[in-house]
TORKOL-4160 file (C-alpha; in steps of 0.2 Angstrom, whole numbers, padded with zeros to 4 digits, m for minus):
227
<pt num="1" X="m0120" Y="0038" Z="0106"/>
<pt num="2" X="m0130" Y="0026" Z="0116"/>
<pt num="3" X="m0121" Y="0009" Z="0116"/>
<pt num="4" X="m0126" Y="m0009" Z="0119"/>
<pt num="5" X="m0118" Y="m0019" Z="0132"/>
<pt num="6" X="m0102" Y="m0025" Z="0124"/>
<pt num="7" X="m0104" Y="m0044" Z="0128"/>
<pt num="8" X="m0099" Y="m0049" Z="0110"/>
<pt num="9" X="m0084" Y="m0038" Z="0111"/>
<pt num="10" X="m0078" Y="m0046" Z="0127"/>
<pt num="11" X="m0081" Y="m0063" Z="0120"/>
<pt num="12" X="m0070" Y="m0059" Z="0105"/>
<pt num="13" X="m0057" Y="m0051" Z="0115"/>
<pt num="14" X="m0055" Y="m0066" Z="0126"/>
<pt num="15" X="m0054" Y="m0077" Z="0110"/>
<pt num="16" X="m0041" Y="m0066" Z="0103"/>
<pt num="17" X="m0031" Y="m0066" Z="0119"/>
<pt num="18" X="m0032" Y="m0085" Z="0121"/>
<pt num="19" X="m0030" Y="m0091" Z="0103"/>
<pt num="20" X="m0022" Y="m0076" Z="0094"/>
<pt num="21" X="m0028" Y="m0063" Z="0082"/>
<pt num="22" X="m0026" Y="m0076" Z="0068"/>
<pt num="23" X="m0040" Y="m0086" Z="0075"/>
<pt num="24" X="m0053" Y="m0073" Z="0071"/>
<pt num="25" X="m0062" Y="m0071" Z="0055"/>
<pt num="26" X="m0063" Y="m0054" Z="0046"/>
<pt num="27" X="m0079" Y="m0050" Z="0053"/>
<pt num="28" X="m0073" Y="m0054" Z="0071"/>
<pt num="29" X="m0057" Y="m0044" Z="0068"/>
<pt num="30" X="m0068" Y="m0029" Z="0063"/>
<pt num="31" X="m0079" Y="m0031" Z="0077"/>
<pt num="32" X="m0065" Y="m0030" Z="0089"/>
<pt num="33" X="m0059" Y="m0015" Z="0081"/>
<pt num="34" X="m0076" Y="m0006" Z="0081"/>
<pt num="35" X="m0077" Y="m0012" Z="0100"/>
<pt num="36" X="m0094" Y="m0005" Z="0104"/>
<pt num="37" X="m0111" Y="m0006" Z="0095"/>
<pt num="38" X="m0124" Y="0007" Z="0092"/>
<pt num="39" X="m0141" Y="0009" Z="0100"/>
<pt num="40" X="m0148" Y="m0005" Z="0088"/>
<pt num="41" X="m0134" Y="m0016" Z="0083"/>
<pt num="42" X="m0119" Y="m0024" Z="0092"/>
<pt num="43" X="m0101" Y="m0022" Z="0086"/>
<pt num="44" X="m0102" Y="m0039" Z="0077"/>
<pt num="45" X="m0118" Y="m0034" Z="0068"/>
<pt num="46" X="m0110" Y="m0018" Z="0062"/>
<pt num="47" X="m0094" Y="m0027" Z="0056"/>
<pt num="48" X="m0105" Y="m0039" Z="0047"/>
<pt num="49" X="m0114" Y="m0025" Z="0039"/>
<pt num="50" X="m0097" Y="m0017" Z="0033"/>
<pt num="51" X="m0092" Y="m0034" Z="0025"/>
<pt num="52" X="m0109" Y="m0035" Z="0016"/>
<pt num="53" X="m0108" Y="m0017" Z="0010"/>
<pt num="54" X="m0090" Y="m0017" Z="0004"/>
<pt num="55" X="m0086" Y="m0036" Z="0000"/>
<pt num="56" X="m0070" Y="m0038" Z="0009"/>
<pt num="57" X="m0057" Y="m0030" Z="0021"/>
<pt num="58" X="m0047" Y="m0022" Z="0007"/>
<pt num="59" X="m0062" Y="m0013" Z="0000"/>
<pt num="60" X="m0066" Y="m0007" Z="0018"/>
<pt num="61" X="m0049" Y="0000" Z="0021"/>
<pt num="62" X="m0050" Y="0009" Z="0004"/>
<pt num="63" X="m0067" Y="0016" Z="0006"/>
<pt num="64" X="m0069" Y="0035" Z="0008"/>
<pt num="65" X="m0078" Y="0042" Z="0023"/>
<pt num="66" X="m0095" Y="0044" Z="0013"/>
<pt num="67" X="m0096" Y="0026" Z="0009"/>
<pt num="68" X="m0090" Y="0020" Z="0026"/>
<pt num="69" X="m0102" Y="0031" Z="0035"/>
<pt num="70" X="m0117" Y="0023" Z="0025"/>
<pt num="71" X="m0117" Y="0010" Z="0038"/>
<pt num="72" X="m0129" Y="0017" Z="0052"/>
<pt num="73" X="m0119" Y="0017" Z="0068"/>
<pt num="74" X="m0102" Y="0021" Z="0060"/>
<pt num="75" X="m0095" Y="0038" Z="0057"/>
<pt num="76" X="m0080" Y="0049" Z="0056"/>
<pt num="77" X="m0072" Y="0043" Z="0073"/>
<pt num="78" X="m0071" Y="0024" Z="0067"/>
<pt num="79" X="m0066" Y="0030" Z="0050"/>
<pt num="80" X="m0052" Y="0040" Z="0057"/>
<pt num="81" X="m0046" Y="0025" Z="0068"/>
<pt num="82" X="m0047" Y="0013" Z="0053"/>
<pt num="83" X="m0036" Y="0025" Z="0042"/>
<pt num="84" X="m0024" Y="0027" Z="0057"/>
<pt num="85" X="m0022" Y="0008" Z="0058"/>
<pt num="86" X="m0020" Y="0007" Z="0039"/>
<pt num="87" X="m0006" Y="0019" Z="0040"/>
<pt num="88" X="0003" Y="0011" Z="0054"/>
<pt num="89" X="0003" Y="m0005" Z="0044"/>
<pt num="90" X="0011" Y="0004" Z="0030"/>
<pt num="91" X="0024" Y="0011" Z="0040"/>
<pt num="92" X="0028" Y="m0005" Z="0048"/>
<pt num="93" X="0031" Y="m0013" Z="0031"/>
<pt num="94" X="0043" Y="0001" Z="0027"/>
<pt num="95" X="0052" Y="m0002" Z="0044"/>
<pt num="96" X="0054" Y="m0021" Z="0040"/>
<pt num="97" X="0061" Y="m0017" Z="0023"/>
<pt num="98" X="0074" Y="m0004" Z="0030"/>
<pt num="99" X="0080" Y="m0017" Z="0043"/>
<pt num="100" X="0086" Y="m0029" Z="0029"/>
<pt num="101" X="0105" Y="m0027" Z="0027"/>
<pt num="102" X="0103" Y="m0027" Z="0009"/>
<pt num="103" X="0088" Y="m0027" Z="m0003"/>
<pt num="104" X="0091" Y="m0043" Z="m0012"/>
<pt num="105" X="0074" Y="m0052" Z="m0009"/>
<pt num="106" X="0065" Y="m0048" Z="m0025"/>
<pt num="107" X="0048" Y="m0054" Z="m0019"/>
<pt num="108" X="0049" Y="m0044" Z="m0003"/>
<pt num="109" X="0052" Y="m0029" Z="m0014"/>
<pt num="110" X="0037" Y="m0033" Z="m0025"/>
<pt num="111" X="0026" Y="m0036" Z="m0010"/>
<pt num="112" X="0031" Y="m0019" Z="m0002"/>
<pt num="113" X="0028" Y="m0009" Z="m0018"/>
<pt num="114" X="0012" Y="m0018" Z="m0021"/>
<pt num="115" X="0005" Y="m0014" Z="m0004"/>
<pt num="116" X="0010" Y="0004" Z="m0007"/>
<pt num="117" X="0003" Y="0007" Z="m0024"/>
<pt num="118" X="m0010" Y="m0005" Z="m0030"/>
<pt num="119" X="m0025" Y="0003" Z="m0022"/>
<pt num="120" X="m0021" Y="0020" Z="m0028"/>
<pt num="121" X="m0035" Y="0027" Z="m0038"/>
<pt num="122" X="m0023" Y="0037" Z="m0050"/>
<pt num="123" X="m0007" Y="0031" Z="m0057"/>
<pt num="124" X="0007" Y="0035" Z="m0044"/>
<pt num="125" X="0025" Y="0035" Z="m0048"/>
<pt num="126" X="0037" Y="0031" Z="m0034"/>
<pt num="127" X="0055" Y="0027" Z="m0030"/>
<pt num="128" X="0065" Y="0017" Z="m0018"/>
<pt num="129" X="0081" Y="0025" Z="m0015"/>
<pt num="130" X="0096" Y="0014" Z="m0010"/>
<pt num="131" X="0114" Y="0016" Z="m0005"/>
<pt num="132" X="0129" Y="0007" Z="m0013"/>
<pt num="133" X="0125" Y="m0009" Z="m0003"/>
<pt num="134" X="0107" Y="m0008" Z="m0008"/>
<pt num="135" X="0101" Y="m0003" Z="0009"/>
<pt num="136" X="0085" Y="0007" Z="0009"/>
<pt num="137" X="0087" Y="0025" Z="0011"/>
<pt num="138" X="0069" Y="0031" Z="0008"/>
<pt num="139" X="0053" Y="0027" Z="m0001"/>
<pt num="140" X="0045" Y="0042" Z="m0009"/>
<pt num="141" X="0029" Y="0045" Z="m0021"/>
<pt num="142" X="0035" Y="0058" Z="m0033"/>
<pt num="143" X="0022" Y="0060" Z="m0046"/>
<pt num="144" X="0003" Y="0057" Z="m0048"/>
<pt num="145" X="m0007" Y="0056" Z="m0064"/>
<pt num="146" X="m0005" Y="0047" Z="m0081"/>
<pt num="147" X="0013" Y="0041" Z="m0082"/>
<pt num="148" X="0021" Y="0048" Z="m0098"/>
<pt num="149" X="0036" Y="0058" Z="m0104"/>
<pt num="150" X="0027" Y="0074" Z="m0101"/>
<pt num="151" X="0022" Y="0071" Z="m0083"/>
<pt num="152" X="0038" Y="0062" Z="m0076"/>
<pt num="153" X="0052" Y="0074" Z="m0075"/>
<pt num="154" X="0070" Y="0068" Z="m0073"/>
<pt num="155" X="0076" Y="0084" Z="m0063"/>
<pt num="156" X="0066" Y="0081" Z="m0047"/>
<pt num="157" X="0072" Y="0063" Z="m0047"/>
<pt num="158" X="0090" Y="0067" Z="m0049"/>
<pt num="159" X="0089" Y="0081" Z="m0036"/>
<pt num="160" X="0083" Y="0068" Z="m0023"/>
<pt num="161" X="0096" Y="0056" Z="m0028"/>
<pt num="162" X="0109" Y="0069" Z="m0025"/>
<pt num="163" X="0101" Y="0075" Z="m0008"/>
<pt num="164" X="0100" Y="0057" Z="m0002"/>
<pt num="165" X="0117" Y="0052" Z="m0009"/>
<pt num="166" X="0108" Y="0037" Z="m0017"/>
<pt num="167" X="0118" Y="0025" Z="m0028"/>
<pt num="168" X="0104" Y="0015" Z="m0035"/>
<pt num="169" X="0085" Y="0016" Z="m0037"/>
<pt num="170" X="0070" Y="0005" Z="m0040"/>
<pt num="171" X="0056" Y="0014" Z="m0048"/>
<pt num="172" X="0038" Y="0009" Z="m0048"/>
<pt num="173" X="0021" Y="0015" Z="m0053"/>
<pt num="174" X="0003" Y="0007" Z="m0053"/>
<pt num="175" X="m0009" Y="0003" Z="m0066"/>
<pt num="176" X="m0026" Y="0007" Z="m0058"/>
<pt num="177" X="m0034" Y="m0005" Z="m0071"/>
<pt num="178" X="m0025" Y="m0019" Z="m0062"/>
<pt num="179" X="m0016" Y="m0025" Z="m0078"/>
<pt num="180" X="0003" Y="m0023" Z="m0076"/>
<pt num="181" X="0007" Y="m0024" Z="m0095"/>
<pt num="182" X="0020" Y="m0011" Z="m0100"/>
<pt num="183" X="0015" Y="0003" Z="m0113"/>
<pt num="184" X="0026" Y="0011" Z="m0125"/>
<pt num="185" X="0025" Y="0027" Z="m0114"/>
<pt num="186" X="0031" Y="0016" Z="m0099"/>
<pt num="187" X="0046" Y="0010" Z="m0109"/>
<pt num="188" X="0050" Y="0028" Z="m0115"/>
<pt num="189" X="0050" Y="0035" Z="m0098"/>
<pt num="190" X="0061" Y="0021" Z="m0091"/>
<pt num="191" X="0074" Y="0024" Z="m0104"/>
<pt num="192" X="0073" Y="0043" Z="m0102"/>
<pt num="193" X="0076" Y="0042" Z="m0083"/>
<pt num="194" X="0089" Y="0028" Z="m0084"/>
<pt num="195" X="0099" Y="0040" Z="m0095"/>
<pt num="196" X="0097" Y="0054" Z="m0083"/>
<pt num="197" X="0102" Y="0044" Z="m0068"/>
<pt num="198" X="0118" Y="0038" Z="m0077"/>
<pt num="199" X="0124" Y="0056" Z="m0077"/>
<pt num="200" X="0125" Y="0056" Z="m0058"/>
<pt num="201" X="0132" Y="0039" Z="m0057"/>
<pt num="202" X="0115" Y="0031" Z="m0050"/>
<pt num="203" X="0110" Y="0014" Z="m0056"/>
<pt num="204" X="0092" Y="0010" Z="m0061"/>
<pt num="205" X="0090" Y="m0008" Z="m0054"/>
<pt num="206" X="0072" Y="m0009" Z="m0061"/>
<pt num="207" X="0056" Y="0000" Z="m0065"/>
<pt num="208" X="0041" Y="m0010" Z="m0059"/>
<pt num="209" X="0023" Y="m0009" Z="m0065"/>
<pt num="210" X="0011" Y="m0014" Z="m0051"/>
<pt num="211" X="m0005" Y="m0022" Z="m0055"/>
<pt num="212" X="m0018" Y="m0030" Z="m0044"/>
<pt num="213" X="m0009" Y="m0046" Z="m0039"/>
<pt num="214" X="0005" Y="m0046" Z="m0052"/>
<pt num="215" X="0021" Y="m0035" Z="m0055"/>
<pt num="216" X="0029" Y="m0032" Z="m0071"/>
<pt num="217" X="0048" Y="m0029" Z="m0072"/>
<pt num="218" X="0052" Y="m0018" Z="m0087"/>
<pt num="219" X="0071" Y="m0021" Z="m0086"/>
<pt num="220" X="0069" Y="m0040" Z="m0084"/>
<pt num="221" X="0054" Y="m0040" Z="m0096"/>
<pt num="222" X="0044" Y="m0053" Z="m0085"/>
<pt num="223" X="0028" Y="m0053" Z="m0075"/>
<pt num="224" X="0028" Y="m0061" Z="m0057"/>
<pt num="225" X="0012" Y="m0065" Z="m0047"/>
<pt num="226" X="0013" Y="m0057" Z="m0030"/>
<pt num="227" X="0000" Y="m0061" Z="m0017"/>
């Protein structure tokens, strides 16, 4: 690909180095990531095109390859790099969660699970497995599809509890609609899994429903706004 002279990139890189990444706008950060332009547009112009096409950075990160590549000058290479950066951020969040001695910060848990689940296009059922001091052992996404009594099976969950020697769990699933209100099916599944976990001496600490910017706790029967 024939690229234009990266003067805009060099200027932004210098700004980042001198003032910090926080000083850059969304468009400027994307431009630094893209780093080189096409034959017709600079990296800054390509970044601006991405923002205009998708609306915001979150939408860009969740775009599929087809929609991402509709911007002339951007294709599979930049898409793959962006997805890799997104995954690195996800793993960094989990490492931060694991480093806590005990998981006693409710809002930190909410933020972590919101980041993992809210942008899933289908309902996804996940679990945080904890030891007897509530330290994080693992985060796993176990089921996908509509969450109901027919699709969420206690046996695989119990098997993972025994394999990890987990003493407690926090369950979570997203509502792609963005609304975190619990349905009767959500309540029925929670009770069914809670009863199954009690048989192996594992405590269900909560079952959370992830909306867009809110989280509903089924066991505490309350909604929390989570940005």
